[in-house]
C-alpha positions as CSV (number, residue, x, y, z in Angstrom):
1,X,0.0,0.0,0.0
2,X,1.4,3.4,-1.0
3,X,2.3,5.8,1.8
4,X,0.4,9.1,1.5
5,X,2.7,12.1,1.7
6,X,1.8,14.8,4.2
7,X,0.2,17.8,2.6
8,X,2.5,20.8,2.5
9,X,1.2,23.7,4.5
10,X,1.4,27.5,3.7
11,X,2.7,29.5,6.7
12,X,2.2,33.3,6.6
13,X,4.4,35.1,9.1
14,X,3.4,38.2,11.0
15,X,5.9,41.0,11.8
16,X,6.1,40.1,15.5
17,X,7.3,36.6,14.7
18,X,10.3,37.9,12.7
19,X,11.1,40.4,15.5
20,X,10.8,37.6,18.1
21,X,13.1,35.3,16.0
22,X,14.7,36.8,12.9
23,X,15.6,33.4,11.6
24,X,12.0,32.0,12.0
25,X,11.7,31.6,8.2
26,X,14.2,28.7,8.4
27,X,12.1,26.7,10.9
28,X,9.1,25.5,8.8
29,X,10.8,22.4,7.3
30,X,9.4,21.5,3.8
31,X,6.4,23.9,3.9
32,X,5.9,27.1,2.0
33,X,6.6,30.3,3.9
34,X,4.9,33.6,2.8
35,X,5.9,37.1,3.9
36,X,3.1,39.6,3.3
37,X,4.1,42.9,1.8
38,X,2.6,44.7,4.8
39,X,5.1,42.8,7.1
40,X,8.0,44.1,4.9
41,X,6.7,47.6,5.2
42,X,6.4,47.3,9.0
43,X,10.0,45.9,9.3
44,X,11.2,48.8,7.1
45,X,9.6,51.4,9.5
46,X,11.1,49.7,12.6
47,X,14.6,48.9,11.2
48,X,16.1,52.4,12.0
49,X,16.9,53.8,15.4
50,X,18.7,52.3,18.4
51,X,15.8,50.3,19.8
52,X,16.5,46.7,20.6
53,X,13.9,45.6,18.0
54,X,15.6,47.6,15.3
55,X,18.5,45.2,15.2
56,X,16.2,42.3,15.0
57,X,14.3,43.9,12.2
58,X,17.5,44.4,10.2
59,X,18.6,40.9,10.8
60,X,15.2,39.6,9.6
61,X,15.4,41.7,6.4
62,X,18.9,40.4,5.7
63,X,17.7,36.8,6.2
64,X,14.9,37.4,3.7
65,X,17.2,39.1,1.2
66,X,19.7,36.2,1.5
67,X,17.1,33.6,0.9
68,X,15.6,35.4,-2.1
69,X,19.0,36.1,-3.6
70,X,18.8,37.2,-7.3
71,X,15.4,35.5,-7.9
72,X,13.1,37.1,-10.5
73,X,9.7,38.5,-9.6
74,X,8.1,35.5,-11.2
75,X,10.3,33.1,-9.2
76,X,9.4,35.0,-6.0
77,X,5.7,34.8,-6.7
78,X,6.1,31.0,-7.4
79,X,8.3,30.4,-4.3
80,X,12.1,30.5,-3.9
81,X,13.6,27.3,-2.4
82,X,14.9,27.8,1.2
83,X,18.5,26.7,1.6
84,X,19.5,26.4,5.2
85,X,23.2,25.7,4.8
86,X,25.9,25.6,2.2
87,X,25.8,21.8,1.7
88,X,22.1,21.2,2.6
89,X,19.5,20.6,-0.1
90,X,16.7,23.3,-0.3
91,X,13.7,22.5,1.8
92,X,10.5,24.5,1.5
93,X,10.0,27.8,-0.3
94,X,9.6,31.5,0.5
95,X,7.6,34.0,-1.4
96,X,6.2,37.5,-0.9
97,X,2.4,38.1,-0.8
98,X,1.3,41.4,-2.4
99,X,-1.4,43.4,-0.7
100,X,-4.7,42.7,-2.4
101,X,-8.1,44.3,-1.9
102,X,-11.1,42.1,-1.5
103,X,-13.3,42.5,-4.6
104,X,-16.1,40.4,-3.3
105,X,-17.3,38.8,-0.1
106,X,-16.7,40.0,3.5
107,X,-13.6,41.9,4.4
108,X,-12.2,43.8,7.3
109,X,-11.6,47.6,7.0
110,X,-8.1,48.3,5.5
111,X,-7.3,51.0,8.0
112,X,-5.1,48.6,10.1
113,X,-2.1,46.6,8.9
114,X,-3.4,43.5,10.7
115,X,-6.7,43.8,8.7
116,X,-4.7,44.1,5.5
117,X,-2.9,40.9,6.2
118,X,-6.0,39.0,7.2
119,X,-7.9,40.2,4.0
120,X,-4.9,39.1,1.9
121,X,-5.0,35.7,3.5
122,X,-8.7,35.3,2.9
123,X,-8.2,36.1,-0.8
124,X,-5.3,33.7,-0.9
125,X,-7.4,31.0,0.7
126,X,-10.0,31.4,-1.9
127,X,-7.4,30.9,-4.6
128,X,-5.4,28.0,-3.0
129,X,-8.4,26.0,-2.0
130,X,-6.4,22.7,-1.9
131,X,-3.7,24.1,0.5
132,X,-3.8,24.6,4.3
133,X,-3.0,28.3,5.0
134,X,-2.0,29.2,8.5
135,X,-1.2,32.6,9.9
136,X,1.6,32.5,12.4
137,X,1.5,35.5,14.9
138,X,2.6,36.2,18.5
139,X,-0.4,38.6,18.7
140,X,-3.3,36.8,20.4
141,X,-5.8,39.4,19.3
142,X,-4.8,39.1,15.7
143,X,-5.1,35.3,15.9
144,X,-8.6,35.7,17.3
145,X,-9.5,38.1,14.5
146,X,-8.1,35.8,11.8
147,X,-10.0,32.8,13.2
148,X,-13.2,34.8,13.4
149,X,-12.7,35.7,9.7
150,X,-12.2,32.0,8.7
151,X,-8.4,32.0,8.5
152,X,-6.5,29.4,10.6
153,X,-4.0,31.0,13.0
154,X,-1.4,29.7,15.5
155,X,1.4,31.0,17.8
156,X,5.1,30.6,17.0
157,X,6.2,27.6,19.0
158,X,9.6,26.8,17.7
159,X,11.5,28.1,20.7
160,X,9.0,27.0,23.3
161,X,10.8,24.1,24.9
162,X,8.2,23.4,27.7
163,X,4.4,23.4,27.7
164,X,4.2,24.1,31.4
165,X,6.8,26.2,33.3
166,X,6.2,23.9,36.4
167,X,8.2,21.4,34.4
168,X,11.3,23.6,34.5
169,X,14.1,22.4,36.7
170,X,14.2,24.2,40.1
171,X,17.9,23.6,40.6
172,X,17.3,21.3,43.5
173,X,15.3,18.1,44.3
174,X,13.8,17.8,47.7
175,X,13.3,14.5,49.4
176,X,10.9,14.0,52.4
177,X,12.5,12.4,55.4
178,X,15.9,11.0,54.4
179,X,17.4,11.0,50.9
180,X,19.5,7.9,51.8
181,X,16.3,5.8,52.3
182,X,15.9,5.8,48.5
183,X,19.5,4.7,47.8
184,X,20.4,1.0,47.8
185,X,24.1,1.3,47.1
186,X,26.7,4.1,47.6
187,X,30.5,4.4,47.4
188,X,31.9,7.3,49.5
189,X,35.4,8.7,48.9
190,X,37.3,11.5,50.7
191,X,39.7,13.7,48.7
192,X,41.2,17.1,49.6
193,X,38.7,17.7,52.4
194,X,35.8,17.0,50.0
195,X,33.4,14.1,50.6
196,X,31.9,12.6,47.5
197,X,29.2,10.0,47.1
198,X,29.1,7.8,44.0
199,X,25.6,6.5,43.2
200,X,23.9,4.5,40.6
201,X,21.8,6.6,38.3
202,X,18.4,5.0,39.2
203,X,15.5,5.4,41.5
204,X,14.7,8.9,40.4
205,X,18.3,10.1,40.0
206,X,17.8,9.9,36.2
207,X,16.2,13.4,36.4
208,X,19.2,15.1,38.0
209,X,21.4,17.5,36.1
210,X,24.9,18.8,36.6
211,X,25.2,21.4,39.5
212,X,21.8,20.5,40.8
213,X,21.3,20.0,44.5
214,X,19.7,17.2,46.5
215,X,18.1,18.3,49.8
216,X,16.3,16.2,52.5
217,X,14.5,16.9,55.7
218,X,17.3,15.3,57.8
219,X,19.7,18.1,56.7
220,X,21.6,16.4,54.0
221,X,22.7,18.6,51.0
222,X,24.5,17.2,48.0
223,X,25.6,18.9,44.8
224,X,25.8,17.0,41.5
225,X,29.4,17.4,40.3
226,X,29.6,14.7,37.7
227,X,27.0,12.7,35.9
228,X,26.9,10.1,33.1
229,X,24.6,7.3,31.9
230,X,25.4,5.0,34.8
231,X,26.6,7.2,37.7
232,X,25.9,10.3,39.7
233,X,28.6,11.9,41.9
234,X,27.3,14.1,44.8
235,X,29.6,16.4,46.7
236,X,28.5,16.4,50.4
237,X,27.9,20.0,51.6
238,X,27.5,21.2,55.1
239,X,24.1,22.9,55.8
240,X,25.7,24.9,58.5
241,X,28.5,26.2,56.3
242,X,26.0,27.1,53.5
243,X,23.8,29.1,55.9
244,X,26.8,30.9,57.4
245,X,28.1,32.1,54.0
246,X,28.6,35.8,53.8
247,X,28.8,38.2,50.9
248,X,29.4,41.8,51.6
249,X,27.8,41.4,55.0
250,X,24.8,39.6,53.6
251,X,23.9,36.2,55.1
252,X,21.3,33.9,53.4
253,X,17.9,33.7,55.2
254,X,17.0,30.2,54.1
255,X,18.6,27.2,52.4
256,X,17.4,28.2,48.9
257,X,19.2,31.5,49.2
258,X,22.2,29.6,50.6
259,X,22.3,27.4,47.5
260,X,22.1,30.5,45.3
261,X,24.9,32.2,47.1
262,X,27.0,29.0,46.8
263,X,26.7,29.1,43.0
264,X,27.2,32.9,42.8
265,X,30.5,32.7,44.7
266,X,31.8,29.6,42.9
267,X,34.6,30.7,40.5
268,X,34.0,27.7,38.2
269,X,30.3,28.6,37.5
270,X,30.2,31.0,34.6
271,X,26.4,31.4,34.4
272,X,24.0,31.7,37.3
273,X,20.2,31.8,36.7
274,X,18.0,32.9,39.6
275,X,14.3,32.9,39.4
276,X,11.6,33.4,42.0
277,X,8.7,35.5,43.2
278,X,9.0,39.2,43.8
279,X,11.0,39.8,47.0
280,X,12.6,36.3,47.2
281,X,16.1,37.9,47.3
282,X,17.3,37.5,43.7
283,X,18.7,41.0,43.2
284,X,20.2,41.5,46.7
285,X,22.0,38.2,46.6
286,X,23.4,38.8,43.1
287,X,24.5,42.3,44.0
288,X,26.1,41.3,47.3
289,X,28.0,38.5,45.6
290,X,29.0,40.8,42.7
291,X,30.5,43.5,45.1
292,X,32.2,40.8,47.1
293,X,33.9,39.3,44.0
294,X,34.9,42.7,42.6
295,X,36.0,44.6,45.7
296,X,37.1,42.0,48.2
297,X,38.4,39.1,46.2
298,X,39.0,41.1,43.0
299,X,38.0,38.2,40.9
300,X,36.3,40.5,38.4
301,X,37.3,43.9,37.2
302,X,33.9,45.4,36.9
303,X,30.1,44.9,37.2
304,X,28.0,45.5,34.2
305,X,24.3,46.0,35.2
306,X,21.5,46.0,32.7
307,X,17.9,45.1,32.5
308,X,15.0,44.7,30.1
309,X,12.1,47.1,30.8
310,X,9.1,47.7,28.7
311,X,9.4,51.2,27.2
312,X,13.1,51.4,27.9
313,X,14.1,51.5,24.2
314,X,11.8,54.3,23.4
315,X,12.2,56.4,26.6
316,X,16.0,56.3,27.4
317,X,16.8,58.7,24.5
318,X,14.6,61.4,26.0
319,X,16.2,61.3,29.4
320,X,19.0,63.9,30.1
321,X,22.6,63.0,30.9
322,X,25.0,60.3,30.1
323,X,24.2,56.7,29.4
324,X,24.7,55.8,33.1
325,X,22.5,58.7,34.3
326,X,19.8,57.7,31.8
327,X,19.9,54.1,33.0
328,X,19.7,54.8,36.7
329,X,15.9,55.3,36.9
330,X,15.5,51.9,35.2
331,X,18.0,50.3,37.5
332,X,16.5,51.5,40.7
333,X,16.3,48.0,42.0
334,X,20.1,47.9,42.1
335,X,20.4,51.1,44.1
336,X,17.5,50.1,46.4
337,X,19.4,46.9,47.2
338,X,22.6,48.8,47.7
339,X,20.8,50.8,50.4
340,X,19.4,47.5,51.9
341,X,22.9,46.1,52.2
342,X,24.0,49.2,54.1
343,X,20.9,50.1,56.1
344,X,22.7,49.4,59.4
345,X,25.5,51.9,58.7
346,X,25.6,55.2,60.5
347,X,25.2,57.1,57.3
348,X,23.5,54.8,54.7
349,X,23.5,57.5,52.0
350,X,27.3,58.1,52.3
351,X,27.9,54.3,52.2
352,X,25.9,53.9,49.0
353,X,27.7,56.8,47.4
354,X,31.0,55.4,48.5
355,X,30.1,52.0,46.9
356,X,29.0,53.7,43.6
357,X,32.2,55.7,43.6
358,X,34.6,52.9,44.5
359,X,33.0,49.8,43.0
360,X,33.5,49.6,39.3
361,X,29.7,49.2,38.5
362,X,28.5,50.4,35.1
363,X,24.8,50.7,34.1
364,X,24.4,49.7,30.5
365,X,21.5,50.0,28.1
366,X,20.6,46.9,26.1
367,X,21.1,49.2,23.0
368,X,24.8,49.6,23.7
369,X,25.5,46.0,24.7
370,X,25.2,44.5,21.2
371,X,28.6,44.1,19.5
372,X,30.5,44.6,22.8
373,X,32.8,42.0,24.4
374,X,33.2,42.2,28.2
375,X,36.4,40.7,29.6
376,X,36.8,39.7,33.3
377,X,33.4,41.3,34.0
378,X,30.4,40.3,36.1
379,X,27.4,40.8,33.9
380,X,24.2,41.3,35.9
381,X,21.0,41.1,33.9
382,X,17.7,41.9,35.7
383,X,14.2,41.3,34.5
384,X,15.2,38.5,32.1
385,X,11.6,37.3,31.8
386,X,11.0,40.2,29.4
387,X,13.7,39.1,26.9
388,X,13.1,36.9,23.9
389,X,15.2,33.8,23.4
390,X,17.1,35.6,20.6
391,X,17.7,38.7,22.8
392,X,19.0,36.6,25.7
393,X,21.4,34.8,23.4
394,X,22.6,38.2,22.1
395,X,23.4,39.4,25.6
396,X,25.0,36.2,27.0
397,X,27.3,35.9,24.1
398,X,28.8,39.3,25.1
399,X,30.6,37.5,28.0
400,X,34.3,37.4,27.2
401,X,37.2,35.6,28.8
402,X,37.0,35.4,32.6
403,X,33.5,36.8,32.8
404,X,30.4,35.6,34.7
405,X,26.8,36.2,33.8
406,X,24.0,36.4,36.4
407,X,20.4,36.3,35.1
408,X,17.5,37.3,37.3
409,X,13.8,37.1,36.6
410,X,10.3,36.3,37.6
411,X,8.1,34.5,35.1
412,X,5.0,35.8,36.8
413,X,5.8,39.4,35.9
414,X,6.2,39.5,32.1
415,X,5.6,43.0,30.7
416,X,6.7,42.5,27.1
417,X,3.9,42.2,24.5
418,X,3.8,38.8,22.7
419,X,5.8,37.0,25.4
420,X,4.4,34.4,27.7
421,X,6.0,32.3,30.4
422,X,6.5,29.5,27.9
423,X,8.0,31.7,25.2
424,X,10.2,33.9,27.5
425,X,13.9,33.9,26.9
426,X,14.3,33.1,30.7
427,X,12.4,29.8,30.2
428,X,14.3,29.0,27.1
429,X,17.7,29.7,28.7
430,X,16.8,27.7,31.9
431,X,15.9,24.6,29.8
432,X,18.8,24.9,27.4
433,X,21.4,25.4,30.1
434,X,20.3,22.6,32.5
435,X,23.1,20.3,31.2
436,X,25.8,23.1,31.0
437,X,28.7,21.9,33.3
438,X,29.6,25.5,34.1
439,X,26.1,26.8,34.9
440,X,23.6,26.6,37.7
441,X,20.0,27.5,38.3
442,X,18.1,28.1,41.5
443,X,14.4,28.9,41.9
444,X,14.1,30.8,45.1
445,X,11.2,30.1,47.5
446,X,9.5,32.3,50.0
447,X,9.1,36.1,50.0
448,X,11.5,37.4,52.8
449,X,11.0,41.0,51.7
450,X,8.3,41.6,54.3
451,X,5.3,40.0,55.8
452,X,3.1,42.3,53.7
453,X,4.9,41.3,50.5
454,X,4.6,37.6,51.4
455,X,0.9,37.8,52.0
456,X,0.4,39.8,48.8
457,X,2.3,37.3,46.7
458,X,0.2,34.4,48.1
459,X,-3.2,36.1,48.1
460,X,-3.5,38.7,45.4
């Protein structure tokens, strides 16, 4: 019996998809990809300026231009084969869809670009009756309008690695009662004042990742230092030592903050990813560790602080002063936590000013990070939940030799349009880096900021 070939689909990409992932065109396998003329016009309007999205627009335009090459208008109308590599065979096609006015039948008013695209798709659907036409958009409202108008629509899922953020690794696995009750065989070795336990990778240990922690109610804490198909090696850590760690006068309030501080101060960990609810201590832990490692131990030469804030790209240019002065209102969380670190000083204001003068901390805009390379620096990125996977890759790749990156974020507070907890760059990075031997992730629990903040987080 002959095997029926799957029917090729026609995917029409919205502007926000190409801004979210400029290489999205390459991710639709053997299917036909269509870029509406309206989308090209929107990319053209957004490509200039210093906004973060401008660079993404320019990259998307370059990708389209590279794929089309020197194709003739007739070839573009028919569909140009998409070649994904120098040696790979073309797979799928790309074409441009001209704006067409609906001559008959229902249509949406053409005063909005979204409506122009939907009208064009409705006309295309009436011509290509044997093809499945799908609008791909990050805009929920546009997808709803398209479906209401009879056009199939879906979100862009290529970089969504998990369906539910509760499936993301927390950075630790907690065991009720004793962890050792679940272990049938262990080999313990002592070397250079370090105790290591060699375990068979079974009975739930298959889910552990490198630099993940094991915690039980009896006080045992182990950190995964090596892992392979058959074995897991746990470094035995002292709970007392972890809770008594100190960074620039800051002592962790619970075991989760202690685990985070342990990773932050580890010179062999090049990427630390801290998530958690508002007030769980992400920023103050990162800042205390950063100052400790630049001022006291002098492991890093400077601190680069940046963040993603909705409206930052548009508003920073209108603020007076230097780049640092422009960024300070957006990085208030940093200065707020500096004050918290020195609230017991006789003159807190003088202490904070002293730190800002003496500590090599630089506030950088996302606009000026692209293309830079930071050597022997500690890069502190706040509000990572508002970054796309493409943007977070752009920033992390700025880390040069001897640098460390600390990413902070709360997936419950996403302010960027078209991003969800599943599509956030913070989620993407957490899942992608779970097997990175020089990275660690901790999801902080509790809201130690205040009793009021704790109650609000739980009940509002």
